N, C-alpha and C positions, 0 to 999 in steps of 0.2 A: 077288213080283210087281208092276211097277208098274201105276196103273190107267192106262187108254187113254182115260178120259173126263176132264172136268174140269166141277166144279160152277159153277153159275153165280154164287155168292159169289167164288170163285178168280177167274172171268173178270172180274166188276166190279172186283176188286182190282189189275187189271193197268191200268186205263183211264188213270192217270196217266203212265206209260209208253208206251203206244198213241199219246195225244196227243201226245207229244214225238217218237216214231216218226213219225207222220204229218207232223209240221211240216218234219222232216228229210227226209222222202220229196220233199215239195213241190219242194224246192229243190234235189235230187239230178238230175243230166240225163241219169243211165242210166235214169230212169223216163219211160214214154211218157207222152206229153201226155195220151191217152185215159184212162188211169190216174189221173192228176193231176186232169183233171176230174171222174171218179167220187169220188177223194179228198176232192175240194171240197164237192161234194154230200153226201158221208156225214157229213161235218164240219158241215153247215149243219143235217141231220137233228139229228145228236146234241146241238147246240146250241140247235136250235129249241125254243120253248116247245109246240108241237104235235107229239105223238107217237102212236104205236098205243097205247102205254101210258105215259101221263104220269108225268113223273119226280118228280111230287111223292108217288106212292105208294110206300110205303117197298120199298125192296129190287128189286120187281118193275121200277119204273120206268127202272132203270138197266140190266136185263139185256136188253131189246129193242136198247139202244145199244151193249151189251157184244157182241151176238152180230152186229150189223152189222160193228162194227169187227173180229170174227174173219173174217167173209166177205171183207172188204176186205183185210186180210192175205193172206189165200188169194190173191186176186188178184194182190196185188203180187207174192207170192212166186213165181205162175205167167208174169208179165209182167217184172219186172225181175231176179228171181233171188234165191235164199236169201242169197246172200252181201250183197246190198245191204242186207236186213232185219237180217242180224247186225250189219253195221258199223253201223248207226243206232240199235240197239236201247241203251236206257240202263239199262235195269233186269239183274239176276244172271241166270245162265245159266238157272237152275231156273226162272225165271217165263218166261223166251223159250221155253223147253221145253214148259210149261203152255199159253203162247199157239198155237204151232205145233199142239201137241195140238188145241185148240178150232178151230182152223182148218182141220184135218184135211191138213196139210202136214207135210213133212221139212223143217227147216232145216240138217241135219247131213249 
């Protein structure tokens, strides 16, 4: 039986593909403008040196960024639709499945 949860370590490993996904979503005309504003704010937080948990703290510093990214993905699935996320995902299907579980949404 497959686990319904994702570990923080797995979530952090998805960040490179999440960054590419976010970049592509910003360019997509099907994504509402309000969602793009939310995305820009999220990216600014992720790259900002000021975090709730500083990135220089090994592993834990990236977890808050990864959790925030998963919440934004959930918002995008609900606002733009799962097909938009699937279309722009650059990683493999298994990693997209892990991301959808972390976000608490279904992409299939």
